[in-house]
PASEBA-1860 file (N, C-alpha, C; in nm, 3 decimals):
! residues 133
1> MSDYRVAE> 8.202/8.305/11.823/8.213/8.410/11.722/8.274/8.541/11.786 ~ 8.362/8.591/11.710/8.436/8.714/11.747/8.358/8.844/11.733 ~ 8.367/8.923/11.823/8.304/9.063/11.829/8.428/9.154/11.838 ~ 8.398/9.272/11.759/8.511/9.369/11.755/8.455/9.503/11.798 ~ 8.536/9.572/11.884/8.499/9.704/11.932/8.523/9.799/11.804 ~ 8.458/9.914/11.813/8.468/10.021/11.702/8.606/10.039/11.667 ~ 8.696/10.065/11.764/8.841/10.104/11.746/8.899/9.978/11.662 ~ 8.881/9.857/11.707/8.939/9.745/11.647/8.891/9.735/11.503
9> AAELLGVS> 8.766/9.756/11.475/8.709/9.746/11.357/8.762/9.846/11.259 ~ 8.791/9.977/11.303/8.841/10.070/11.232/8.976/10.051/11.194 ~ 9.060/9.990/11.287/9.203/9.947/11.263/9.200/9.848/11.140 ~ 9.132/9.739/11.160/9.122/9.636/11.054/9.076/9.680/10.922 ~ 8.990/9.791/10.915/8.950/9.834/10.781/9.028/9.941/10.735 ~ 9.115/10.008/10.822/9.198/10.118/10.781/9.122/10.240/10.765 ~ 9.021/10.254/10.846/8.940/10.386/10.849/8.953/10.437/10.993 ~ 8.889/10.563/11.020/8.876/10.615/11.144/8.763/10.557/11.228
17> TDTVRRWI> 8.768/10.573/11.355/8.657/10.528/11.440/8.525/10.612/11.405 ~ 8.544/10.749/11.373/8.419/10.810/11.319/8.357/10.756/11.211 ~ 8.441/10.707/11.097/8.378/10.655/10.991/8.311/10.523/11.029 ~ 8.361/10.442/11.119/8.285/10.316/11.161/8.149/10.360/11.218 ~ 8.162/10.457/11.310/8.033/10.492/11.386/7.940/10.552/11.289 ~ 7.981/10.629/11.182/7.883/10.672/11.073/7.826/10.557/11.002 ~ 7.896/10.459/10.978/7.847/10.336/10.901/7.747/10.259/10.984 ~ 7.774/10.257/11.122/7.679/10.200/11.211/7.549/10.276/11.209
25> DAGRVPSS> 7.562/10.412/11.230/7.443/10.492/11.244/7.356/10.493/11.114 ~ 7.441/10.476/10.992/7.376/10.464/10.865/7.300/10.334/10.834 ~ 7.338/10.235/10.918/7.288/10.105/10.892/7.374/10.018/10.810 ~ 7.488/10.056/10.783/7.574/9.984/10.674/7.623/9.864/10.740 ~ 7.637/9.866/10.872/7.698/9.754/10.939/7.616/9.743/11.080 ~ 7.560/9.627/11.113/7.488/9.607/11.247/7.583/9.608/11.359 ~ 7.541/9.651/11.478/7.619/9.653/11.579/7.542/9.618/11.717 ~ 7.591/9.590/11.829/7.524/9.563/11.952/7.597/9.651/12.056
33> TADGRTAI> 7.524/9.681/12.166/7.587/9.748/12.278/7.575/9.671/12.399 ~ 7.683/9.648/12.475/7.687/9.566/12.599/7.795/9.649/12.698 ~ 7.753/9.667/12.818/7.830/9.735/12.914/7.894/9.871/12.857 ~ 7.798/9.941/12.781/7.824/10.073/12.736/7.934/10.068/12.614 ~ 7.966/9.961/12.558/8.062/9.933/12.458/7.994/9.905/12.332 ~ 8.012/9.951/12.211/7.951/9.905/12.088/8.039/9.806/12.022 ~ 7.979/9.706/11.981/8.059/9.594/11.913/8.003/9.550/11.779 ~ 8.073/9.505/11.698/8.035/9.446/11.574/8.068/9.302/11.562
41> AGTDLAAL> 7.989/9.219/11.517/8.002/9.071/11.504/8.106/9.057/11.396 ~ 8.195/8.961/11.426/8.297/8.933/11.324/8.241/8.896/11.177 ~ 8.137/8.829/11.177/8.074/8.802/11.043/8.025/8.922/10.970 ~ 7.968/9.012/11.052/7.916/9.136/10.997/8.031/9.230/10.951 ~ 8.142/9.228/11.026/8.254/9.298/10.995/8.323/9.252/10.858 ~ 8.317/9.111/10.853/8.376/9.046/10.723/8.289/9.091/10.609 ~ 8.167/9.096/10.626/8.075/9.132/10.519/8.098/9.277/10.473 ~ 8.118/9.360/10.569/8.145/9.489/10.535/8.278/9.502/10.464
49> ATSLLDDA> 8.393/9.445/10.521/8.517/9.451/10.453/8.514/9.398/10.303 ~ 8.431/9.283/10.288/8.425/9.243/10.152/8.356/9.335/10.060 ~ 8.254/9.401/10.112/8.177/9.505/10.027/8.266/9.629/9.995 ~ 8.352/9.659/10.094/8.448/9.770/10.074/8.549/9.745/9.964 ~ 8.612/9.607/9.976/8.697/9.563/9.866/8.633/9.569/9.733 ~ 8.511/9.528/9.722/8.438/9.511/9.599/8.432/9.648/9.525 ~ 8.395/9.750/9.622/8.371/9.887/9.567/8.504/9.952/9.536 ~ 8.606/9.928/9.620/8.749/9.978/9.585/8.799/9.918/9.471
57> EHDRTRAG> 8.793/9.782/9.451/8.831/9.715/9.333/8.781/9.774/9.206 ~ 8.653/9.795/9.207/8.573/9.866/9.095/8.637/9.994/9.068 ~ 8.654/10.066/9.164/8.707/10.207/9.137/8.851/10.213/9.092 ~ 8.928/10.134/9.157/9.070/10.127/9.130/9.097/10.082/8.995 ~ 9.034/9.987/8.939/9.062/9.935/8.814/8.974/9.990/8.707 ~ 8.896/10.104/8.734/8.824/10.167/8.650/8.728/10.084/8.564 ~ 8.650/10.003/8.638/8.553/9.910/8.588/8.611/9.820/8.499 ~ 8.723/9.755/8.518/8.784/9.659/8.423/8.864/9.714/8.304
65> EVSARNRM> 8.892/9.820/8.309/8.982/9.879/8.205/9.130/9.839/8.209 ~ 9.160/9.783/8.331/9.308/9.750/8.351/9.306/9.608/8.398 ~ 9.400/9.527/8.350/9.391/9.382/8.400/9.463/9.364/8.544 ~ 9.550/9.456/8.586/9.605/9.436/8.716/9.507/9.478/8.818 ~ 9.501/9.390/8.924/9.391/9.408/9.032/9.454/9.457/9.160 ~ 9.584/9.453/9.172/9.648/9.484/9.290/9.709/9.633/9.265 ~ 9.616/9.723/9.278/9.647/9.865/9.256/9.641/9.952/9.377 ~ 9.753/10.017/9.405/9.758/10.106/9.532/9.790/10.246/9.496
73> TGIVTRVV> 9.705/10.348/9.539/9.734/10.483/9.518/9.829/10.528/9.623 ~ 9.921/10.605/9.589/10.005/10.653/9.682/10.078/10.779/9.648 ~ 10.193/10.821/9.704/10.270/10.941/9.677/10.414/10.904/9.641 ~ 10.471/10.966/9.541/10.602/10.932/9.513/10.693/11.009/9.621 ~ 10.789/10.939/9.665/10.863/10.986/9.780/11.026/11.019/9.729 ~ 11.059/10.941/9.625/11.197/10.957/9.583/11.201/10.900/9.436 ~ 11.280/10.971/9.348/11.313/10.922/9.209/11.456/10.937/9.186 ~ 11.533/10.813/9.155/11.669/10.821/9.124/11.685/10.787/8.976
81> TDTVMAQV> 11.741/10.866/8.891/11.759/10.830/8.752/11.898/10.836/8.711 ~ 11.928/10.766/8.600/12.044/10.777/8.521/12.008/10.798/8.379 ~ 12.104/10.778/8.280/12.055/10.798/8.142/11.958/10.687/8.082 ~ 11.957/10.576/8.164/11.875/10.464/8.104/11.758/10.434/8.206 ~ 11.777/10.407/8.325/11.689/10.360/8.414/11.652/10.442/8.529 ~ 11.529/10.443/8.596/11.491/10.519/8.703/11.441/10.430/8.818 ~ 11.472/10.461/8.935/11.410/10.393/9.053/11.313/10.488/9.124 ~ 11.186/10.448/9.127/11.082/10.535/9.180/11.025/10.451/9.301
89> EMVCGPYR> 11.039/10.543/9.413/10.983/10.503/9.545/10.859/10.560/9.578 ~ 10.767/10.486/9.625/10.642/10.549/9.662/10.594/10.492/9.814 ~ 10.500/10.561/9.877/10.438/10.521/9.992/10.290/10.508/9.970 ~ 10.241/10.386/9.969/10.101/10.355/9.944/10.031/10.316/10.076 ~ 9.983/10.394/10.151/9.925/10.359/10.283/10.042/10.320/10.367 ~ 10.032/10.189/10.424/10.144/10.145/10.503/10.257/10.079/10.430 ~ 10.254/10.087/10.296/10.350/10.015/10.219/10.448/10.091/10.149 ~ 10.566/10.066/10.132/10.666/10.116/10.066/10.677/10.035/9.940
97> VVSLMSTE> 10.674/10.102/9.809/10.669/10.034/9.686/10.779/10.094/9.611 ~ 10.878/10.003/9.546/10.981/10.052/9.458/10.964/9.997/9.325 ~ 10.977/10.070/9.222/10.973/10.029/9.093/11.090/10.073/9.002 ~ 11.140/9.987/8.924/11.240/10.020/8.827/11.177/10.037/8.685 ~ 11.209/10.136/8.615/11.148/10.161/8.489/11.256/10.241/8.414 ~ 11.232/10.266/8.282/11.306/10.348/8.204/11.302/10.488/8.250 ~ 11.414/10.566/8.239/11.415/10.703/8.263/11.308/10.786/8.179 ~ 11.304/10.734/8.057/11.191/10.802/7.962/11.058/10.788/8.023
105> AALELGLE> 11.022/10.663/8.070/10.894/10.649/8.123/10.872/10.727/8.246 ~ 10.969/10.745/8.337/10.953/10.827/8.458/10.934/10.975/8.413 ~ 11.007/11.019/8.312/10.992/11.163/8.277/10.850/11.176/8.213 ~ 10.810/11.090/8.120/10.692/11.103/8.050/10.575/11.104/8.148 ~ 10.581/11.022/8.256/10.484/11.036/8.368/10.487/11.151/8.455 ~ 10.594/11.223/8.455/10.610/11.335/8.538/10.639/11.303/8.684 ~ 10.703/11.189/8.700/10.720/11.127/8.841/10.833/11.208/8.927 ~ 10.805/11.257/9.027/10.886/11.335/9.121/10.818/11.332/9.254
113> PGVRAIAS> 10.915/11.358/9.353/10.849/11.353/9.490/10.747/11.444/9.503 ~ 10.645/11.393/9.578/10.513/11.466/9.597/10.405/11.446/9.502 ~ 10.431/11.370/9.395/10.323/11.345/9.291/10.242/11.231/9.338 ~ 10.113/11.231/9.314/10.022/11.114/9.338/10.039/11.031/9.214 ~ 10.047/10.896/9.249/10.065/10.786/9.131/9.998/10.667/9.187 ~ 9.986/10.575/9.091/9.926/10.447/9.123/10.023/10.328/9.094 ~ 10.054/10.239/9.197/10.137/10.136/9.167/10.052/10.019/9.137 ~ 10.074/9.956/9.029/10.004/9.825/8.984/10.092/9.706/9.005
121> VKSTNVVV> 10.056/9.614/9.076/10.146/9.494/9.100/10.082/9.376/9.047 ~ 10.155/9.318/8.942/10.103/9.195/8.886/10.222/9.101/8.863 ~ 10.211/8.987/8.916/10.326/8.888/8.931/10.441/8.950/8.986 ~ 10.551/8.965/8.921/10.668/9.013/8.982/10.703/9.157/8.929 ~ 10.599/9.214/8.866/10.628/9.350/8.808/10.552/9.461/8.886 ~ 10.595/9.570/8.896/10.514/9.680/8.959/10.515/9.782/8.849 ~ 10.398/9.828/8.818/10.360/9.935/8.710/10.323/10.050/8.788 ~ 10.377/10.169/8.740/10.338/10.297/8.808/10.273/10.376/8.706
129> ERPVR> 10.165/10.440/8.736/10.095/10.522/8.657/10.035/10.652/8.732 ~ 10.007/10.759/8.656/9.941/10.875/8.720/9.791/10.846/8.707 ~ 9.713/10.890/8.811/9.579/10.866/8.804/9.509/10.962/8.714 ~ 9.394/10.925/8.655/9.315/11.007/8.564/9.245/11.103/8.648 ~ 9.250/11.225/8.599/9.182/11.331/8.674/9.044/11.373/8.612
END
């Protein structure tokens, strides 16, 4: 069985080491200590990762209001438009996402660099939308 140090677990989950330590202290994930190092069993880390995905999936899809499941919140970094089409580039965590849409849609959504948006990926299409506030 694999064990993961706190820093490794944080990297795999995409959170800070402080967050992992808080989860350990709160009892959200069991840990053990050997030689002064805190470790998390691989099976326990996998269970935590699954629960985080389930929670995030529910939040991202607004409890089933949207059929696309691969939704990534990010920030618009570039918008190139002409009279018909727009190319919208976003950074969503470690990912760069590019979407082609009508210029009309980009304008209606108010997409411009610095705007928070959600990229929904379904099959070969990327859908960009503004989050509900």
